Steps between C-alpha positions, in 0.01 A plus 500: 500500500465842341371490142760759397775250569393301201512807266800565272690810603416817311867610475795335331844638574748470212865547614762572226867581493577867476876549465667256747439175689675568832194647678273204416475359850431834678230591249320164492513457879344850546203405281415180704563668833303825433199383284189396685262540202453176307715475190657263248860552403685438169868545509677548159866414536694607196844335518592555860831360627498154644471590866196724427352238269523239778367739762190577283439129428496423872278795584255401222449166657482630855265802428313331216541764235546467127860529384577557132870496402683572180870421478564832331445857611171680424404852428248630760191505283579159358532367853172667599316362200621141582334544844198691372403210265454284813278749677124430525420716804317839505818696575874454432779660694825552313784533743878497444738269690668780682191638668419467871133535610361625834247324721148507347613655170270306268154555665503878437575447126193261468281736704596791275426303182167380634392846620606697194499247213863586427674309234846552656570571864842605620631485854726780633829378371822577691861460407836409659590399852393558775172342389184703459643838564562674168244539224566366156152548347178638634312494167573735211417579148524313165362556148570660167483874463417632152646843426374687193668783322702522179550126546312252724710342774410204710685492836507233770368603846683334784500644853545339838366668812682545836817310398776544760264644762486345850208267556434650847462840338275414208281202613281693738406726205427220256166337451343245262484687171485466127843547334670453168789276564589172680828316495583133444696481822156418636158553355162316512313470167147389429566201289207538265679809347739278307204363295472855364867610470674169447812385693772726617711641217818299475642747244588703811793299616616693802343853539175688496283187519291660783443817303388298201259297706349802669440671166343187356266464812401866473424464131287193574294710747665357813623691810813499716488559877745559771426326832743641763375264763703235322871545543793317324868561439723410215861447587734566204865403488791553539668319638459232234629140550701340226209272416292813432736670257421319175120545533546862614715585194247345267200641678639857468683452174531783248334289238198409705445856611544643146262236363247583774514875433462457128212261544324742740558790249359308200206335690371835618616698201710727721726786378871443525539783741739593776342227725635228270823679420577525871424132554725404208789698644465327836494143376683281756477743790384233738793275435728798530343584834492148638805324349756747353494782753545274802797335332650838420464612862695202624809596298716758684651679200386858566250699291693484175573128533142428595371685188729293282414178659127590493520569123673164440247305710209672329640395162543144625145506635362608164684229316406228750147618511462484122649148502265374776199655340578381146566148621165492687318652205628230256394223738163622627387827334587433134606852410496742790456797494273511187271216586259442782612204709307185418319298769734248657343199668629427852754210505355360821196564704408411863137545580329477835178651642568808708353606827595805700 
């Protein structure tokens, strides 16, 4: 028997909820069907509906992965940290539960890290259906730009490369290269970096977590690489199932986004510039796009009627969103948006050794 069969895998994959639960099966099955490099898997299930909860419990037994469940919803970085605390491998892959991977996707990420010493390695990330055809992120830029003049201004740098381009057009031009940005849809991180920078920042409840991590890694002397030989796709809603709506509304709530932006601003001592002003004006745009607008389009009242109905539905959305967020904050976050969410222990844990 090969000696390597007795060695622990160097990679642990941590799967967390992104914004819905209804793509759980497709995502998980793609990982097991398309990953031939040895790995362990930790699945963090934050409050999924009963049928998903039961599916994951069954899969954890069959595929021998570690399942950690809380009976309440989790912010993304909170979920990632729950999984990260269980990781003892050289590398950790963070991947969302709405991502589909391609055959052989993991090996190139490891090869890149081994060859370059990269702290973070990003695959070429695609978006939407059909799978693996449109680019979402092919690297980018992150950081803080200091502008001096009559007053000193500190501005956030956030830029994504090649978004919206066709994979067939850009992939032949791409090569393994150092870059400035990776996204949490899927990224591999050298686990030892967390001994330097600490766990992921849970003060960022729903936005800019990837920018924050890349800045911290850069300041710690680490590097970020793009490895286009690895290809994955994230599949956002709509359509949303009814069992997704509560989590989606909390995940993209005004309060969580506002708290995240203010935390990012204060953490990096950023100027309250047009970047933040534009973000504040657009609070709730995801819910508007995914929930309100589809409802308005289904009502045949003409342009004027649709505008009136849309305005009413948006007011209802704001009130309902505030109620849901406030109720959750009182129960779990003890004061959102002004406080960083505390660590919540999982209510139940299923543990099994994993083998790819």
